[in-house]
N, CA, C and O atoms as a Maestro MAE file, in Angstrom:
{
 s_m_m2io_version
 :::
 2.0.0
}

f_m_ct {
 s_m_title
 :::
 protein
 m_atom[264] {
  # First column is atom index #
  i_m_mmod_type
  r_m_x_coord
  r_m_y_coord
  r_m_z_coord
  i_m_residue_number
  s_m_chain_name
  s_m_pdb_residue_name
  s_m_pdb_atom_name
  i_m_atomic_number
  :::
  1 25 -128.022 55.906 -35.750 1 A "MET " " N  " 7
  2 3 -128.351 56.671 -34.562 1 A "MET " " CA " 6
  3 2 -127.420 56.242 -33.432 1 A "MET " " C  " 6
  4 15 -127.032 55.079 -33.319 1 A "MET " " O  " 8
  5 25 -127.085 57.205 -32.617 2 A "ARG " " N  " 7
  6 3 -126.203 56.986 -31.477 2 A "ARG " " CA " 6
  7 2 -127.059 56.719 -30.236 2 A "ARG " " C  " 6
  8 15 -128.040 57.417 -29.983 2 A "ARG " " O  " 8
  9 25 -126.669 55.697 -29.469 3 A "LEU " " N  " 7
  10 3 -127.408 55.264 -28.295 3 A "LEU " " CA " 6
  11 2 -126.595 55.563 -27.037 3 A "LEU " " C  " 6
  12 15 -125.391 55.312 -26.998 3 A "LEU " " O  " 8
  13 25 -127.257 56.100 -26.009 4 A "ALA " " N  " 7
  14 3 -126.553 56.391 -24.753 4 A "ALA " " CA " 6
  15 2 -127.513 56.265 -23.575 4 A "ALA " " C  " 6
  16 15 -128.717 56.489 -23.703 4 A "ALA " " O  " 8
  17 25 -126.948 55.900 -22.423 5 A "ILE " " N  " 7
  18 3 -127.700 55.874 -21.176 5 A "ILE " " CA " 6
  19 2 -127.010 56.819 -20.207 5 A "ILE " " C  " 6
  20 15 -125.808 56.702 -19.969 5 A "ILE " " O  " 8
  21 25 -127.757 57.742 -19.655 6 A "ASP " " N  " 7
  22 3 -127.220 58.675 -18.664 6 A "ASP " " CA " 6
  23 2 -127.183 57.971 -17.310 6 A "ASP " " C  " 6
  24 15 -128.227 57.728 -16.705 6 A "ASP " " O  " 8
  25 25 -126.003 57.651 -16.846 7 A "SER " " N  " 7
  26 3 -125.856 56.896 -15.596 7 A "SER " " CA " 6
  27 2 -126.340 57.680 -14.378 7 A "SER " " C  " 6
  28 15 -126.630 57.089 -13.338 7 A "SER " " O  " 8
  29 25 -126.427 58.996 -14.497 8 A "LYS " " N  " 7
  30 3 -126.923 59.795 -13.378 8 A "LYS " " CA " 6
  31 2 -128.442 59.728 -13.259 8 A "LYS " " C  " 6
  32 15 -128.994 59.968 -12.185 8 A "LYS " " O  " 8
  33 25 -129.118 59.402 -14.358 9 A "LEU " " N  " 7
  34 3 -130.573 59.315 -14.349 9 A "LEU " " CA " 6
  35 2 -131.092 57.888 -14.142 9 A "LEU " " C  " 6
  36 15 -132.176 57.694 -13.591 9 A "LEU " " O  " 8
  37 25 -130.325 56.901 -14.579 10 A "CYS " " N  " 7
  38 3 -130.757 55.504 -14.502 10 A "CYS " " CA " 6
  39 2 -130.857 55.061 -13.041 10 A "CYS " " C  " 6
  40 15 -129.942 55.280 -12.248 10 A "CYS " " O  " 8
  41 25 -131.985 54.436 -12.704 11 A "THR " " N  " 7
  42 3 -132.159 53.903 -11.349 11 A "THR " " CA " 6
  43 2 -132.256 52.383 -11.337 11 A "THR " " C  " 6
  44 15 -132.534 51.791 -10.294 11 A "THR " " O  " 8
  45 25 -132.030 51.749 -12.477 12 A "GLY " " N  " 7
  46 3 -131.940 50.299 -12.531 12 A "GLY " " CA " 6
  47 2 -133.236 49.534 -12.601 12 A "GLY " " C  " 6
  48 15 -133.312 48.421 -12.080 12 A "GLY " " O  " 8
  49 25 -134.263 50.086 -13.226 13 A "HIS " " N  " 7
  50 3 -135.513 49.344 -13.389 13 A "HIS " " CA " 6
  51 2 -135.316 48.097 -14.247 13 A "HIS " " C  " 6
  52 15 -135.984 47.084 -14.040 13 A "HIS " " O  " 8
  53 25 -134.410 48.172 -15.195 14 A "GLY " " N  " 7
  54 3 -134.076 47.016 -16.024 14 A "GLY " " CA " 6
  55 2 -134.955 46.789 -17.237 14 A "GLY " " C  " 6
  56 15 -134.824 45.762 -17.904 14 A "GLY " " O  " 8
  57 25 -135.824 47.697 -17.534 15 A "ARG " " N  " 7
  58 3 -136.705 47.515 -18.699 15 A "ARG " " CA " 6
  59 2 -135.905 47.414 -19.993 15 A "ARG " " C  " 6
  60 15 -136.249 46.627 -20.875 15 A "ARG " " O  " 8
  61 25 -134.870 48.182 -20.108 16 A "CYS " " N  " 7
  62 3 -134.093 48.191 -21.353 16 A "CYS " " CA " 6
  63 2 -133.405 46.845 -21.576 16 A "CYS " " C  " 6
  64 15 -133.567 46.239 -22.635 16 A "CYS " " O  " 8
  65 25 -132.651 46.378 -20.608 17 A "TYR " " N  " 7
  66 3 -131.907 45.134 -20.830 17 A "TYR " " CA " 6
  67 2 -132.765 43.891 -20.708 17 A "TYR " " C  " 6
  68 15 -132.364 42.824 -21.175 17 A "TYR " " O  " 8
  69 25 -133.928 43.997 -20.096 18 A "THR " " N  " 7
  70 3 -134.832 42.855 -20.035 18 A "THR " " CA " 6
  71 2 -135.542 42.657 -21.374 18 A "THR " " C  " 6
  72 15 -135.719 41.527 -21.828 18 A "THR " " O  " 8
  73 25 -135.944 43.750 -21.996 19 A "THR " " N  " 7
  74 3 -136.699 43.656 -23.248 19 A "THR " " CA " 6
  75 2 -135.823 43.631 -24.495 19 A "THR " " C  " 6
  76 15 -136.226 43.089 -25.524 19 A "THR " " O  " 8
  77 25 -134.637 44.209 -24.413 20 A "THR " " N  " 7
  78 3 -133.773 44.312 -25.601 20 A "THR " " CA " 6
  79 2 -132.320 43.991 -25.236 20 A "THR " " C  " 6
  80 15 -131.464 44.875 -25.277 20 A "THR " " O  " 8
  81 25 -132.037 42.739 -24.881 21 A "PRO " " N  " 7
  82 3 -130.691 42.372 -24.435 21 A "PRO " " CA " 6
  83 2 -129.618 42.468 -25.519 21 A "PRO " " C  " 6
  84 15 -128.426 42.434 -25.215 21 A "PRO " " O  " 8
  85 25 -130.027 42.587 -26.762 22 A "GLU " " N  " 7
  86 3 -129.037 42.744 -27.825 22 A "GLU " " CA " 6
  87 2 -128.482 44.166 -27.885 22 A "GLU " " C  " 6
  88 15 -127.455 44.400 -28.522 22 A "GLU " " O  " 8
  89 25 -129.149 45.117 -27.230 23 A "LEU " " N  " 7
  90 3 -128.675 46.501 -27.218 23 A "LEU " " CA " 6
  91 2 -128.213 46.971 -25.845 23 A "LEU " " C  " 6
  92 15 -127.416 47.903 -25.741 23 A "LEU " " O  " 8
  93 25 -128.713 46.325 -24.788 24 A "TYR " " N  " 7
  94 3 -128.441 46.787 -23.424 24 A "TYR " " CA " 6
  95 2 -128.038 45.629 -22.517 24 A "TYR " " C  " 6
  96 15 -128.401 44.475 -22.744 24 A "TYR " " O  " 8
  97 25 -127.288 45.972 -21.501 25 A "SER " " N  " 7
  98 3 -126.972 45.034 -20.430 25 A "SER " " CA " 6
  99 2 -127.032 45.822 -19.137 25 A "SER " " C  " 6
  100 15 -127.630 46.896 -19.085 25 A "SER " " O  " 8
  101 25 -126.416 45.292 -18.095 26 A "HIS " " N  " 7
  102 3 -126.409 45.992 -16.806 26 A "HIS " " CA " 6
  103 2 -125.046 45.846 -16.156 26 A "HIS " " C  " 6
  104 15 -124.286 44.925 -16.454 26 A "HIS " " O  " 8
  105 25 -124.759 46.774 -15.265 27 A "ASP " " N  " 7
  106 3 -123.506 46.687 -14.522 27 A "ASP " " CA " 6
  107 2 -123.719 45.821 -13.285 27 A "ASP " " C  " 6
  108 15 -124.784 45.224 -13.126 27 A "ASP " " O  " 8
  109 25 -122.741 45.748 -12.429 28 A "ASP " " N  " 7
  110 3 -122.808 44.897 -11.237 28 A "ASP " " CA " 6
  111 2 -123.892 45.323 -10.253 28 A "ASP " " C  " 6
  112 15 -124.311 44.531 -9.410 28 A "ASP " " O  " 8
  113 25 -124.341 46.552 -10.355 29 A "GLU " " N  " 7
  114 3 -125.377 47.051 -9.449 29 A "GLU " " CA " 6
  115 2 -126.767 47.069 -10.084 29 A "GLU " " C  " 6
  116 15 -127.730 47.503 -9.452 29 A "GLU " " O  " 8
  117 25 -126.879 46.602 -11.322 30 A "GLY " " N  " 7
  118 3 -128.175 46.529 -11.993 30 A "GLY " " CA " 6
  119 2 -128.557 47.738 -12.814 30 A "GLY " " C  " 6
  120 15 -129.681 47.814 -13.311 30 A "GLY " " O  " 8
  121 25 -127.652 48.685 -12.969 31 A "TYR " " N  " 7
  122 3 -127.935 49.865 -13.781 31 A "TYR " " CA " 6
  123 2 -127.672 49.548 -15.256 31 A "TYR " " C  " 6
  124 15 -126.728 48.834 -15.594 31 A "TYR " " O  " 8
  125 25 -128.520 50.092 -16.118 32 A "GLY " " N  " 7
  126 3 -128.405 49.823 -17.539 32 A "GLY " " CA " 6
  127 2 -127.154 50.402 -18.168 32 A "GLY " " C  " 6
  128 15 -126.679 51.476 -17.798 32 A "GLY " " O  " 8
  129 25 -126.635 49.652 -19.134 33 A "ILE " " N  " 7
  130 3 -125.516 50.120 -19.956 33 A "ILE " " CA " 6
  131 2 -125.819 49.757 -21.410 33 A "ILE " " C  " 6
  132 15 -126.406 48.712 -21.690 33 A "ILE " " O  " 8
  133 25 -125.420 50.614 -22.308 34 A "ALA " " N  " 7
  134 3 -125.606 50.353 -23.731 34 A "ALA " " CA " 6
  135 2 -124.482 49.442 -24.215 34 A "ALA " " C  " 6
  136 15 -123.312 49.672 -23.909 34 A "ALA " " O  " 8
  137 25 -124.838 48.418 -24.962 35 A "LEU " " N  " 7
  138 3 -123.842 47.511 -25.519 35 A "LEU " " CA " 6
  139 2 -123.276 48.002 -26.839 35 A "LEU " " C  " 6
  140 15 -122.222 47.542 -27.280 35 A "LEU " " O  " 8
  141 25 -123.969 48.928 -27.464 36 A "VAL " " N  " 7
  142 3 -123.533 49.485 -28.746 36 A "VAL " " CA " 6
  143 2 -123.578 51.005 -28.666 36 A "VAL " " C  " 6
  144 15 -124.403 51.577 -27.953 36 A "VAL " " O  " 8
  145 25 -122.694 51.642 -29.397 37 A "ASP " " N  " 7
  146 3 -122.742 53.103 -29.513 37 A "ASP " " CA " 6
  147 2 -123.666 53.513 -30.649 37 A "ASP " " C  " 6
  148 15 -124.378 54.513 -30.565 37 A "ASP " " O  " 8
  149 25 -123.637 52.723 -31.705 38 A "HIS " " N  " 7
  150 3 -124.396 53.036 -32.908 38 A "HIS " " CA " 6
  151 2 -125.409 51.920 -33.153 38 A "HIS " " C  " 6
  152 15 -125.041 50.751 -33.268 38 A "HIS " " O  " 8
  153 25 -126.667 52.282 -33.230 39 A "VAL " " N  " 7
  154 3 -127.746 51.310 -33.403 39 A "VAL " " CA " 6
  155 2 -127.822 50.883 -34.865 39 A "VAL " " C  " 6
  156 15 -127.943 51.724 -35.755 39 A "VAL " " O  " 8
  157 25 -127.751 49.570 -35.112 40 A "PRO " " N  " 7
  158 3 -127.925 49.101 -36.487 40 A "PRO " " CA " 6
  159 2 -129.354 49.415 -36.964 40 A "PRO " " C  " 6
  160 15 -130.287 49.404 -36.162 40 A "PRO " " O  " 8
  161 25 -129.524 49.688 -38.237 41 A "PRO " " N  " 7
  162 3 -130.848 50.055 -38.753 41 A "PRO " " CA " 6
  163 2 -131.944 49.054 -38.394 41 A "PRO " " C  " 6
  164 15 -133.077 49.452 -38.122 41 A "PRO " " O  " 8
  165 25 -131.626 47.780 -38.389 42 A "GLU " " N  " 7
  166 3 -132.640 46.770 -38.090 42 A "GLU " " CA " 6
  167 2 -133.041 46.733 -36.613 42 A "GLU " " C  " 6
  168 15 -134.016 46.067 -36.262 42 A "GLU " " O  " 8
  169 25 -132.314 47.429 -35.748 43 A "LYS " " N  " 7
  170 3 -132.623 47.484 -34.320 43 A "LYS " " CA " 6
  171 2 -133.148 48.850 -33.881 43 A "LYS " " C  " 6
  172 15 -133.394 49.071 -32.695 43 A "LYS " " O  " 8
  173 25 -133.319 49.760 -34.831 44 A "LEU " " N  " 7
  174 3 -133.738 51.120 -34.501 44 A "LEU " " CA " 6
  175 2 -135.115 51.162 -33.842 44 A "LEU " " C  " 6
  176 15 -135.304 51.889 -32.867 44 A "LEU " " O  " 8
  177 25 -136.062 50.410 -34.348 45 A "GLU " " N  " 7
  178 3 -137.401 50.414 -33.764 45 A "GLU " " CA " 6
  179 2 -137.363 49.920 -32.315 45 A "GLU " " C  " 6
  180 15 -138.032 50.488 -31.452 45 A "GLU " " O  " 8
  181 25 -136.593 48.879 -32.044 46 A "ALA " " N  " 7
  182 3 -136.469 48.363 -30.673 46 A "ALA " " CA " 6
  183 2 -135.819 49.403 -29.768 46 A "ALA " " C  " 6
  184 15 -136.236 49.569 -28.622 46 A "ALA " " O  " 8
  185 25 -134.812 50.099 -30.263 47 A "ALA " " N  " 7
  186 3 -134.150 51.135 -29.471 47 A "ALA " " CA " 6
  187 2 -135.113 52.284 -29.163 47 A "ALA " " C  " 6
  188 15 -135.135 52.792 -28.041 47 A "ALA " " O  " 8
  189 25 -135.894 52.687 -30.137 48 A "GLU " " N  " 7
  190 3 -136.880 53.760 -29.923 48 A "GLU " " CA " 6
  191 2 -137.919 53.355 -28.883 48 A "GLU " " C  " 6
  192 15 -138.356 54.183 -28.084 48 A "GLU " " O  " 8
  193 25 -138.311 52.096 -28.890 49 A "THR " " N  " 7
  194 3 -139.277 51.598 -27.914 49 A "THR " " CA " 6
  195 2 -138.705 51.668 -26.501 49 A "THR " " C  " 6
  196 15 -139.413 52.048 -25.568 49 A "THR " " O  " 8
  197 25 -137.442 51.309 -26.334 50 A "THR " " N  " 7
  198 3 -136.852 51.372 -24.993 50 A "THR " " CA " 6
  199 2 -136.641 52.810 -24.537 50 A "THR " " C  " 6
  200 15 -136.729 53.096 -23.343 50 A "THR " " O  " 8
  201 25 -136.368 53.707 -25.457 51 A "VAL " " N  " 7
  202 3 -136.260 55.131 -25.098 51 A "VAL " " CA " 6
  203 2 -137.593 55.606 -24.521 51 A "VAL " " C  " 6
  204 15 -137.626 56.256 -23.476 51 A "VAL " " O  " 8
  205 25 -138.676 55.284 -25.199 52 A "ARG " " N  " 7
  206 3 -140.002 55.690 -24.723 52 A "ARG " " CA " 6
  207 2 -140.395 54.989 -23.423 52 A "ARG " " C  " 6
  208 15 -141.144 55.550 -22.623 52 A "ARG " " O  " 8
  209 25 -139.898 53.770 -23.202 53 A "GLY " " N  " 7
  210 3 -140.288 52.995 -22.030 53 A "GLY " " CA " 6
  211 2 -139.456 53.220 -20.788 53 A "GLY " " C  " 6
  212 15 -139.780 52.683 -19.729 53 A "GLY " " O  " 8
  213 25 -138.397 53.997 -20.886 54 A "CYS " " N  " 7
  214 3 -137.535 54.240 -19.723 54 A "CYS " " CA " 6
  215 2 -138.225 55.221 -18.769 54 A "CYS " " C  " 6
  216 15 -138.493 56.362 -19.146 54 A "CYS " " O  " 8
  217 25 -138.515 54.786 -17.537 55 A "PRO " " N  " 7
  218 3 -139.229 55.657 -16.594 55 A "PRO " " CA " 6
  219 2 -138.489 56.952 -16.264 55 A "PRO " " C  " 6
  220 15 -139.120 57.974 -15.996 55 A "PRO " " O  " 8
  221 25 -137.169 56.916 -16.281 56 A "GLU " " N  " 7
  222 3 -136.375 58.104 -15.928 56 A "GLU " " CA " 6
  223 2 -135.945 58.934 -17.128 56 A "GLU " " C  " 6
  224 15 -135.340 59.995 -16.978 56 A "GLU " " O  " 8
  225 25 -136.267 58.436 -18.331 57 A "ARG " " N  " 7
  226 3 -135.811 59.096 -19.561 57 A "ARG " " CA " 6
  227 2 -134.285 59.163 -19.607 57 A "ARG " " C  " 6
  228 15 -133.704 60.156 -20.045 57 A "ARG " " O  " 8
  229 25 -133.650 58.085 -19.143 58 A "ALA " " N  " 7
  230 3 -132.189 58.030 -19.090 58 A "ALA " " CA " 6
  231 2 -131.568 57.615 -20.416 58 A "ALA " " C  " 6
  232 15 -130.371 57.810 -20.623 58 A "ALA " " O  " 8
  233 25 -132.363 57.046 -21.317 59 A "ILE " " N  " 7
  234 3 -131.855 56.558 -22.596 59 A "ILE " " CA " 6
  235 2 -132.130 57.600 -23.671 59 A "ILE " " C  " 6
  236 15 -133.228 58.148 -23.768 59 A "ILE " " O  " 8
  237 25 -131.097 57.859 -24.478 60 A "THR " " N  " 7
  238 3 -131.269 58.798 -25.578 60 A "THR " " CA " 6
  239 2 -130.772 58.201 -26.893 60 A "THR " " C  " 6
  240 15 -129.844 57.393 -26.925 60 A "THR " " O  " 8
  241 25 -131.409 58.619 -27.949 61 A "LEU " " N  " 7
  242 3 -130.967 58.327 -29.315 61 A "LEU " " CA " 6
  243 2 -130.724 59.678 -29.972 61 A "LEU " " C  " 6
  244 15 -131.543 60.589 -29.854 61 A "LEU " " O  " 8
  245 25 -129.616 59.803 -30.653 62 A "SER " " N  " 7
  246 3 -129.328 61.058 -31.318 62 A "SER " " CA " 6
  247 2 -128.717 60.782 -32.680 62 A "SER " " C  " 6
  248 15 -128.120 59.732 -32.918 62 A "SER " " O  " 8
  249 25 -128.880 61.742 -33.556 63 A "ARG " " N  " 7
  250 3 -128.279 61.625 -34.886 63 A "ARG " " CA " 6
  251 2 -126.775 61.577 -34.745 63 A "ARG " " C  " 6
  252 15 -126.192 62.253 -33.898 63 A "ARG " " O  " 8
  253 25 -126.160 60.777 -35.576 64 A "GLU " " N  " 7
  254 3 -124.707 60.626 -35.514 64 A "GLU " " CA " 6
  255 2 -123.972 61.857 -35.981 64 A "GLU " " C  " 6
  256 15 -122.812 62.061 -35.622 64 A "GLU " " O  " 8
  257 25 -124.629 62.684 -36.777 65 A "ASP " " N  " 7
  258 3 -123.971 63.888 -37.283 65 A "ASP " " CA " 6
  259 2 -124.192 65.098 -36.372 65 A "ASP " " C  " 6
  260 15 -123.899 66.233 -36.746 65 A "ASP " " O  " 8
  261 25 -124.710 64.839 -35.181 66 A "GLY " " N  " 7
  262 3 -124.872 65.950 -34.247 66 A "GLY " " CA " 6
  263 2 -126.251 66.077 -33.831 66 A "GLY " " C  " 6
  264 15 -126.579 66.963 -33.042 66 A "GLY " " O  " 8
  :::
 }
 m_bond[263] {
  # First column is bond index #
  i_m_from
  i_m_to
  i_m_order
  :::
  1 1 2 1
  2 2 3 1
  3 3 4 2
  4 3 5 1
  5 5 6 1
  6 6 7 1
  7 7 8 2
  8 7 9 1
  9 9 10 1
  10 10 11 1
  11 11 12 2
  12 11 13 1
  13 13 14 1
  14 14 15 1
  15 15 16 2
  16 15 17 1
  17 17 18 1
  18 18 19 1
  19 19 20 2
  20 19 21 1
  21 21 22 1
  22 22 23 1
  23 23 24 2
  24 23 25 1
  25 25 26 1
  26 26 27 1
  27 27 28 2
  28 27 29 1
  29 29 30 1
  30 30 31 1
  31 31 32 2
  32 31 33 1
  33 33 34 1
  34 34 35 1
  35 35 36 2
  36 35 37 1
  37 37 38 1
  38 38 39 1
  39 39 40 2
  40 39 41 1
  41 41 42 1
  42 42 43 1
  43 43 44 2
  44 43 45 1
  45 45 46 1
  46 46 47 1
  47 47 48 2
  48 47 49 1
  49 49 50 1
  50 50 51 1
  51 51 52 2
  52 51 53 1
  53 53 54 1
  54 54 55 1
  55 55 56 2
  56 55 57 1
  57 57 58 1
  58 58 59 1
  59 59 60 2
  60 59 61 1
  61 61 62 1
  62 62 63 1
  63 63 64 2
  64 63 65 1
  65 65 66 1
  66 66 67 1
  67 67 68 2
  68 67 69 1
  69 69 70 1
  70 70 71 1
  71 71 72 2
  72 71 73 1
  73 73 74 1
  74 74 75 1
  75 75 76 2
  76 75 77 1
  77 77 78 1
  78 78 79 1
  79 79 80 2
  80 79 81 1
  81 81 82 1
  82 82 83 1
  83 83 84 2
  84 83 85 1
  85 85 86 1
  86 86 87 1
  87 87 88 2
  88 87 89 1
  89 89 90 1
  90 90 91 1
  91 91 92 2
  92 91 93 1
  93 93 94 1
  94 94 95 1
  95 95 96 2
  96 95 97 1
  97 97 98 1
  98 98 99 1
  99 99 100 2
  100 99 101 1
  101 101 102 1
  102 102 103 1
  103 103 104 2
  104 103 105 1
  105 105 106 1
  106 106 107 1
  107 107 108 2
  108 107 109 1
  109 109 110 1
  110 110 111 1
  111 111 112 2
  112 111 113 1
  113 113 114 1
  114 114 115 1
  115 115 116 2
  116 115 117 1
  117 117 118 1
  118 118 119 1
  119 119 120 2
  120 119 121 1
  121 121 122 1
  122 122 123 1
  123 123 124 2
  124 123 125 1
  125 125 126 1
  126 126 127 1
  127 127 128 2
  128 127 129 1
  129 129 130 1
  130 130 131 1
  131 131 132 2
  132 131 133 1
  133 133 134 1
  134 134 135 1
  135 135 136 2
  136 135 137 1
  137 137 138 1
  138 138 139 1
  139 139 140 2
  140 139 141 1
  141 141 142 1
  142 142 143 1
  143 143 144 2
  144 143 145 1
  145 145 146 1
  146 146 147 1
  147 147 148 2
  148 147 149 1
  149 149 150 1
  150 150 151 1
  151 151 152 2
  152 151 153 1
  153 153 154 1
  154 154 155 1
  155 155 156 2
  156 155 157 1
  157 157 158 1
  158 158 159 1
  159 159 160 2
  160 159 161 1
  161 161 162 1
  162 162 163 1
  163 163 164 2
  164 163 165 1
  165 165 166 1
  166 166 167 1
  167 167 168 2
  168 167 169 1
  169 169 170 1
  170 170 171 1
  171 171 172 2
  172 171 173 1
  173 173 174 1
  174 174 175 1
  175 175 176 2
  176 175 177 1
  177 177 178 1
  178 178 179 1
  179 179 180 2
  180 179 181 1
  181 181 182 1
  182 182 183 1
  183 183 184 2
  184 183 185 1
  185 185 186 1
  186 186 187 1
  187 187 188 2
  188 187 189 1
  189 189 190 1
  190 190 191 1
  191 191 192 2
  192 191 193 1
  193 193 194 1
  194 194 195 1
  195 195 196 2
  196 195 197 1
  197 197 198 1
  198 198 199 1
  199 199 200 2
  200 199 201 1
  201 201 202 1
  202 202 203 1
  203 203 204 2
  204 203 205 1
  205 205 206 1
  206 206 207 1
  207 207 208 2
  208 207 209 1
  209 209 210 1
  210 210 211 1
  211 211 212 2
  212 211 213 1
  213 213 214 1
  214 214 215 1
  215 215 216 2
  216 215 217 1
  217 217 218 1
  218 218 219 1
  219 219 220 2
  220 219 221 1
  221 221 222 1
  222 222 223 1
  223 223 224 2
  224 223 225 1
  225 225 226 1
  226 226 227 1
  227 227 228 2
  228 227 229 1
  229 229 230 1
  230 230 231 1
  231 231 232 2
  232 231 233 1
  233 233 234 1
  234 234 235 1
  235 235 236 2
  236 235 237 1
  237 237 238 1
  238 238 239 1
  239 239 240 2
  240 239 241 1
  241 241 242 1
  242 242 243 1
  243 243 244 2
  244 243 245 1
  245 245 246 1
  246 246 247 1
  247 247 248 2
  248 247 249 1
  249 249 250 1
  250 250 251 1
  251 251 252 2
  252 251 253 1
  253 253 254 1
  254 254 255 1
  255 255 256 2
  256 255 257 1
  257 257 258 1
  258 258 259 1
  259 259 260 2
  260 259 261 1
  261 261 262 1
  262 262 263 1
  263 263 264 2
  :::
 }
}
């Protein structure tokens, strides 16, 4: 699965990088950034949890084939 954060929607709550630092970090202003483009299978459940927990719905997971 492909992981992305929409920088226009993210307001920097930090839930993603606080709970799952192996998949997310933050920029100099505290906005979330994805550390990986493709989520390893063993991290998929954690990625899905952060997608559901993002207050702005800025995080998306999508199939790699479209």
